[in-house]
C-alpha positions in Angstrom: 0.2 0.2 0.1 1.2 3.4 -0.7 2.0 5.9 1.6 -0.2 9.2 1.6 2.6 11.3 0.5 3.6 9.1 -2.0 0.3 8.9 -3.8 0.0 12.9 -3.5 2.9 13.3 -5.2 2.2 10.7 -8.0 -1.5 12.7 -8.6 0.3 15.9 -8.6 2.5 14.2 -11.5 -0.2 13.0 -13.7 -2.1 16.4 -13.3 0.9 17.8 -15.0 1.2 15.0 -17.1 -2.3 16.2 -18.5 -2.2 19.5 -18.3 1.2 20.6 -19.2 2.4 17.6 -21.0 6.5 16.4 -22.1 7.5 15.5 -25.1 8.0 11.5 -24.7 7.9 11.7 -20.8 6.2 12.1 -18.2 6.9 14.8 -15.1 7.4 11.3 -12.9 10.6 11.4 -14.7 12.1 14.5 -14.3 14.8 15.8 -12.0 15.2 19.5 -13.0 13.1 22.4 -14.8 15.2 24.6 -16.8 14.2 27.9 -18.6 16.9 28.6 -21.6 16.2 31.8 -23.8 17.4 30.4 -27.3 16.2 33.4 -29.5 13.6 35.8 -28.9 11.3 33.7 -26.3 12.1 31.8 -23.5 11.5 27.9 -23.6 10.8 25.8 -20.9 12.5 22.4 -20.4 12.6 19.2 -18.2 15.9 17.0 -17.4 14.9 13.6 -16.9 16.4 10.9 -14.6 17.9 9.2 -18.1 19.8 12.2 -19.5 17.4 13.6 -22.0 16.6 17.0 -22.2 12.7 17.2 -23.5 10.2 20.3 -24.3 6.6 20.6 -23.8 4.2 19.1 -26.1 2.3 22.7 -26.0 5.7 25.2 -25.4 3.2 28.1 -26.0 1.9 27.2 -22.4 4.5 28.4 -20.6 4.6 32.2 -19.5 7.2 33.2 -17.7 9.2 32.7 -14.6 10.1 34.0 -11.3 13.3 34.3 -11.1 16.7 32.5 -12.3 17.4 31.2 -8.9 17.6 27.4 -8.3 14.2 28.0 -6.5 11.7 29.6 -8.3 8.3 29.5 -9.7 7.3 28.4 -13.2 4.0 29.7 -15.1 1.7 28.4 -17.5 -1.5 29.1 -19.0 -3.8 26.2 -19.1 -7.7 25.6 -20.3 -8.0 29.9 -19.2 -6.5 29.9 -15.8 -2.7 30.3 -14.6 -0.6 26.7 -12.9 2.4 27.4 -11.1 5.0 25.6 -10.4 7.0 26.0 -7.2 10.6 24.5 -7.6 12.9 23.8 -4.2 16.3 23.3 -5.0 16.1 21.4 -1.1 14.2 18.8 -2.7 16.6 17.3 -5.4 16.5 13.5 -5.1 13.4 14.4 -2.7 10.5 15.2 -5.2 10.0 14.9 -9.1 11.4 17.9 -10.8 12.4 19.6 -7.3 8.5 20.7 -7.0 7.4 21.8 -3.8 4.1 23.2 -4.9 1.6 23.4 -7.9 -1.4 26.3 -7.7 -4.0 26.5 -10.0 -5.6 29.4 -10.4 -9.5 29.6 -10.1 -10.8 32.4 -12.1 -12.9 33.7 -9.8 -9.8 34.8 -7.9 -8.4 37.5 -10.7 -9.6 40.3 -8.8 -7.1 40.1 -5.7 -5.1 43.3 -4.5 -1.4 42.0 -4.4 0.1 40.8 -7.1 3.0 38.5 -8.0 5.8 39.4 -10.8 6.8 37.0 -13.5 9.5 37.3 -16.3 7.4 36.8 -19.4 9.0 34.4 -22.0 9.3 37.6 -24.0 11.6 39.1 -21.7 8.7 41.2 -20.1 7.4 41.7 -16.6 4.1 39.5 -16.3 1.9 40.4 -13.3 -0.6 38.4 -11.9 -2.9 38.4 -8.5 -1.3 36.7 -5.6 
């Protein structure tokens, strides 16, 4: 029987596989997410346990990131809502992709007073309600 925490992790990566699928890979096999700016727009990649680097099936869903630090938030736009993927360096080897938290925005919450800042894929600033 699986431990509750293991089941939550499996459910989380299954959710990511459904909402922001990787090319020929699963989020459960990710050891790290990276952001690269090869040309004009930034792209999100996943580094896998077997050494491969893969992109998203739908790369346009990646909208930005909070910093260049090892611990940061990646921003995606999925089905009309924002999905934030918090990654923490301390979770290396303990959680797939160093995922600390997954936040899926409820559309009704978009009228909040505080804002979160992200770096957009084109280098501009993206502000979201916190």
